[in-house]
Steps between C-alpha positions, in 0.01 A plus 500: 500500500610847419331704776249774433644841426348837417477579130408810305144624517435364850505135392685226685678217321637158596608189315383154600665176400269244336486288818417806710216604270375140514504499880307828516247363250455180702453695823247728330308192383496352850387821665236555234360150560480572872328835447257348246403219737159505660520680835356197681769275349786712633348607831756430769790492252781690677613664177151637432477617861829685446401647163145589608524550877202550725388861518442471874675245719303550816149457362436201270160631392643839403788326322255285301297808402816682392617199297162480325530866400865499390618153397377514140662836431825396670515182293424687176766763579758231560393322180537826304851545640589142402370565148714815476810311611425219257454750213840658569688176576720409202418153376826308511687773687624837390438864578227612737411868442239645733325833530395622845162323495649171386778529757240547776325181383834316507565625855160386623523164321856421611391588852207258472727231356747549786218490756370176348842335489596632842181367652538155340865482610429643846766768451585712803747782554751231606474305172820514299552437129630150428876469463452223247196360323458148637122462517171626359463729800846646433390572142184670621699705753739603224204614289362694796830684549535556125151658495607716794802623303288559189247701699777695676663593171162617370448724804850646461445562127168675567667726756772582246239561228308743722823681583576527130806274517526267203 
């Protein structure tokens, strides 16, 4: 991966290797399937609880009312962000060029992907990246930390773009 950097006109640009673009695409597919699932089928799923948290923790009835009012719009917003990322993801790797709106969708989606992976892997502040890839969990941890770096480079590039540094 060539990290995101500010480009002329307020855009941000990165370059993804084919495998990296494939991983992002696979993660988008998995998150999309989860978001498209019937609410009753994913009730109690820790990832969905993390992505769509209760609006009120102390009052289950109020939380249920809030969820009824907001869940559909939250799901559709996340789905729209995933579609934006998918539309700007180079098939087979290559350059990713984003305007401010697309970059915001990438930030929200990479955050959701990290939340989903972090929840499944039970990541805490004490979790360290793997020193070597010896298991499936090590691979997933490596992807989590790679997404963290990708998202961090996007934030830095957006700051540079706003400051006019390209």
